[in-house]
N, C-alpha and C positions, 0 to 999 in steps of 0.2 A: 072229194072234198075233205071228207074227213081223213081219207086214208092220208093226204098229203099233207094234213094236220098232224097226224099221228108220226109222218118222216120226220116235219119238221122238229117236232118235242123230243125226237129218239135224237137228230141231230146236236139240237142244241144241250139236251145231260151230255153228249156224249164231249161236246167244246168245254161244257163246264167240267165234266172230269178230270178232262187233260188239263185244261188249266189250274186245277188243284194238285193233279200230279205234279208239274211242274211247278208250282211254288212250293212241295214239302220238297222235292229233290234242291231246290233254291235254298231253302232252312238249313238241309242237310249239307248242304256245300257250305253254309253259314257256320255251322259246327264246328268245320275243321279249320277255321280262320284261330288263330290263335292272339287273347291278347296281352300285354305285360303283365295284368293282375295273375294269369293264369301260371304265367314262368313265377311268379312270386310264391305262389301255391305249392307248385313242385321243389325249390331250393332257394332259398334266401342268397345263397354264394351265388348262384349263375345269374342272379338278376344284379347283384354287382359288377358281376364281368361285363356285362353290355352296359349299365343305367349309369356308371359313376361319371364324374364330371370332368373325368384325365382327358388331352388330347388323344385320338386316336394312334395305334402303335403303329401300325403302317403308315413309311414317311412319306411326309406330303411333299411334293417338288414343284416350285411355282414355275409354270410355265415360262419359257423365254419370249422375250418381248420380240412382237414383231414375227412371230411365226403362226402357222394356220393352225385352228384349234383343233380342227376335226383330224389334222395329220397329226398330233401330239404323240410323242413317244410315250407308252404307258410307263410309269414311275417303277417298275419292276425291273427295266433293263438295262436302269443306269450301273454303270461301273462302282463300285465296292470302293472306300478312302483305301488308303494303300495301309499294308501292314506296318505294324511295328515289330519291332526284335523280340518286344515282351509277349505279344499276344503269338508269335511265332509256332509256340509249342503246346497251346489253345488245346489243340485236337492230341497232346500227346499226356497231358494232365492224368493223371490219378486222383481219385474220388472216394475219401476216407468215409464208409458210413459211420455214422454215431448214432449211441441208443437213444430213443425217445425217450425225455425222463417226463414228459406231461402226466399229471394224474388225474387218468379218464374215470374212475371209479373210487366211490367211497363207500365206508365198512359202516354200517350204523352198529349203535350200542346192542344192539341185539344179534348180531352178528351176521346181518346180511351185506351183500356187496353188490352196491346200483350204480348204475351209468350216469354220470352229474349230470349233459344234456337229456338224457331222456328220464330223468325221474325229478317228480314231482316231491320238493323238497318238503318235509312236516315236521315240527319243533315236537310233534307226539305222533305216536299208531292211533292207524282210525278208529273211530267209534267202534265198539264191541269185539275189537279183536285185541285187547289188554289181558295182560294175566288176572282175571276177575277175583277179588276177593270175595272170600265168603260170606263175610258179614253184607258186602255190597255198601258198605258204610261213604268208601269215595265218592260212587256218583247219588248215592239217594237213593236207589231203586235197590231191589231183589236183585242177587246176581243170578244167571240165566242156569239153570241146572245142566251140569255136564251128558251128553251122548249117552259116556261109559261111565258104570259106577264104580271103575277102579280106583283105588285110591292116588294113579298117576297124577302130576299138574301136567298143567294145561300147556300146547307146545309155545313158545312166544311167536309174537307175528314179527317174521323179520323179512317178509317180501317186500317189495319195492311197488310204489305207485306211480304208473308210467305214465309219462304226458301224451300227447295224440301223437302220432305216427309212430310208437315206440312199444315194444313188446317182452316177453320174455321174461324169466323171474327178476334178472337183473338191469330191465329196460334197456338193454344195447342191441336189440336186435330190431332192425329197421324195418318199416313198410317192404321193402322192395327184397329182402329177404322175407320176411314173414307170411308171404305169398307169392313166393318162389317155389320152384320143383326140387326143392334139397331135399334130399331122402333122411337126412340125420340131423333134424331140426331139433330132437329129444336130445341128442348129443351134445347139443352147443356149449360152451363155457369160456368165460372169462380168462386170457392169458395172462401169466404174470409178470411176463414182460412182451412188451408190443414187439411185431413182428415190424423190419423197415418193410418199405412199398418203393417197388422202382418200375418207374412208369417212363416207357421206351418209345419215341415219336420218330418219324419220319418226317421233316418241314421243304416245304419249295416257297409257299409265298402266302401261307395261311397266318398272317402275322398276327390278326385278330384273335380267330380261333384258338391260337396258342397264349394270348393275355388272358381269352377267358377260361383257361383249362388252369393256367395258372393260377387265378384268383379263385375258382373251384376248390382244386387240389392243393393248393398252394402248404397247407397247413397239415396234410396226412401222407400226401406222397415226402419220401427220404430223399428221392433222386431222383430228379427229368435227363432222362439220359436222350438228346435230341441229334437224328444225324441231317448235317446237311452234304450236295456234292455240288461240286462246280461243272455237273452236264443235269440237263434236263432229263425227264423221263425218255425223252425220245435222242438223246443223246448229243444233242446241240449245248455248245457252252454257256454258262450261266453264273452270274454273280453272285459270292459268298453275302446274301443281304442278312441272313440271319446272325454271322459271326461279326459282322459290321454293328449290329446293334447291340450286340454281346458286349460288343468294346467301348458303344458311346454311349452307355448309360440306361438305355431302353429297357432292360430288364433287371436293373440294380436292384428293385427290389427281392427277384428271386434267383440272382445271378449265382446265390451259393449253394442253390440246390440244383445246378444244371451243370450235367457232365455234356460237353460239346465232343461230336461224331462226326468228324470229316471222310467222306467219300470222295478220293480224288481220282478212280479211273470207273470207265465203262464197260459194263460186262461185255464180251463175247456173244454176238446173235441178238443183245438188246435190240438194234434196229429190225430185224426181219421178224422179231417175236416179243413184242410191247412185254409181256408177262416173264419173260426173263427177266428183266430190268426192275420189273416191280416187286418178284421175287426175291431177288440179289441184295435188293435197300434192303430189306428186312432182315435177311441173313446178315448181311454184315453189321447193320445195325446191332443186333442181338451179341453176335459173338465179339467185334472190337470192345462195344460200351460194359458187356458182363467181366470182359477181360482186365480192365482199369478201374473197376470197383474195388475197396479194399474194404476188409470187414463185414465181407458178404456172408450169410450161414444158407443153409441149406432151407431152412423153414421159412428166408422172407420171401416176399411176395412178388414175383414179375409180371408185367402187364404190358403189354404191346397195343399201340391204338394206331389207326390213322389221323392224320392231321382234324380232320372233320368229326372225329370219334369224340365225344366228352363223358365220362363214365360219371355217375352221381355221386358227391363225398360222402353221401351216408354207407352206400353200401360198398366201397372201397377202405373207410374208417373201421367196418367190420369184419374187413377180412383182414385188419392190421390188429386188431382186438379178439379174436375169437379162434379157439379152436374147433374143431369138431365138423367142419365142414369138407363136402371131397374137392377132388379137382379133375381134371380143368375145369373152369367156369366162364361164362357168357355172362354178358350185358343184356338186356332186352331195352335199345334205346327209342327215344322219340323220333320219327323221320319227319324232318323239314326240307324246304326244297329252296335253295337263292334267298334264306333268310330264316331266322326264327319265327316271322309271323306267318309263314306259308306253312302252316302245318298239312302231313300227308297222314292217311289212313295207316292203321295198324303200326309195328314196329320191326324194327331191323334188329335178328339176334345175331350177334359177336361175339364169339369164341376168342378171346383174348387174355387170359390168365392163368397162371399157375404159380405153383411154386417153383425156387432155383432147384430145388432137386428132382421133380421132375423134368424142368426146363433142361439137364444137364443130363440126367441118366434116360428119360425118353426119346426129347428131342433133339438131341444132339447139338445141345446151344443155336439151334433154328430158330427163329421166330416165326417163318413162314409156315412150319409144319404144324408148329400150335395153334396157327389160323386156321388151318385145314380141316379141322374135325376127327384126326384119324388116327388118335393116338394109341386105338388096342391094336393096329398092324403095325406099329413101330416094335422093332427088336427088345429095345430094355423094359417092355411093358408091363410083361409078366415078373419080371426080374425087379422092378422100381416095386412094384405091387408086393412081393412075397416080402422084400425086405421091409418096408414101411409097418407093411401090417393093415395096409387100408386097400380097400375095394373101392377103383378109381371109376368112379361114375361122373360124367359130367353135366351140369347144374347149368341153370342162367337166375339171376338176378335180376328181378324184377317179374314182370310177365308182359301179356299185353295188351293190360289194365293198369298195370303200373309200373312205370317209367323207371328205369334204374341208368339213363345217361340219355344224352342227346347225339342224335346224327344229322348235322346239318351241309347237303350235299351243294356245291357249288354256291357257296354262300360268301361271295366276293362283291365289290363294287365292280361296275360293267368291264373296267384296266383288270380286274382282277379276273374275272370269266376269259377275257380277251387271252390274259396271259397261260390260265389254263389251256385253255385251247390250244396254245402253240406250244405250250409245253409237255401235254401227256403223251404215254407210250402209245405206240401204236396198237390199237384194238383197244383203246379206252375210249367211249362215248358216254353222252349226258347221259343217255336211256339206262343204264347199267354199267356205270362206272366204277363200282366198289363190291359189285356182287359177286366177283369170283372169289376172293378170299377174304372179304368182311365179315359175312355171314349169312345169313337166310332171314330171309322177309317175311313177318306174319302180320295176317289184318285180323285186327277184330270184329266184331258184330255191331258195335257202334256206327 
């Protein structure tokens, strides 16, 4: 009997242990659920991208009366409006890059240079850091004795007082750079003239994500180069919905920064090997888009993203305003599935940017080569390195614990998911839809 009781007690303890382990796993799963306040802590601009009170960007088509709802045609398949003569040249227009005349830095009376959004503005220098008078009459207390007995005057306090999330002598280095693997942080310095930033994207039907990108990056990106094709990634005809939305006023708030690229043909072999079509989209986007940009400088920044990859504003602004970082660069992006509410563990590291000079000299103005992480095998790599005098070292904004952007896979309505499935290239599936060229996945220990 004692033996049976011991066995029962042992089984009871085992069951209790299993219940406890299951409960702990449940709590860990809950920690991956992202609430709006977490998005707010990451970037206030992205919150506006999803919680403003405007109507949804994706056109809402009312169902035809009398039709069965379960067989309703997805809204994405409706034919676009007939083009007007004025809009026929949309894909041939040139884009003239302007200088960014915004004042990002302020010069203090003591000679310091402080980044406005990252600096706590003070009327006076912090206590204890002023030029102390020898008699201490101003403070009513005896002045501190200098560490050195030499007759040299104390150095004036010229450093900036940084707000939370900003670092460096000028308070212009964001957290995603401070905690990155950038090997040249000690060489960072504000530029006198900001770079221009070009953000290139291929678009299919990710209009809500595109709207979120425009709200997140609209004030720091100088040109959004958006490519649309009248073929799906599988080679089937499709309407030019983004072109229609540009013309009907849906994106009037950002239209002055959009360069429209139209791909009117499908690459040979794209049906048999879907990655041929996927790669060609990025190649055509990069070459056609940059050929129509005027006043482009070699030190301007070029970033190419998939439509579901949104870099954080702070990181892109840093690239625009600072010298001293190396190239190419990547972004550690927070992973989400089906919606920003469904957070996935770890980050996705996406190599997506460099200067225009490196894009031309090393990658032959081909965006897909930039995404493939193989810059050191390119024929022009050493020549470009020698001509610039800089050692090319790839680095990533952010880290597995500090997100520098958002990657939202399959983030559509049910109709949008259906349309993506029927439009996907041969070989693209939900389990690894973007792993071939978009980056590498990193899982943190949390």
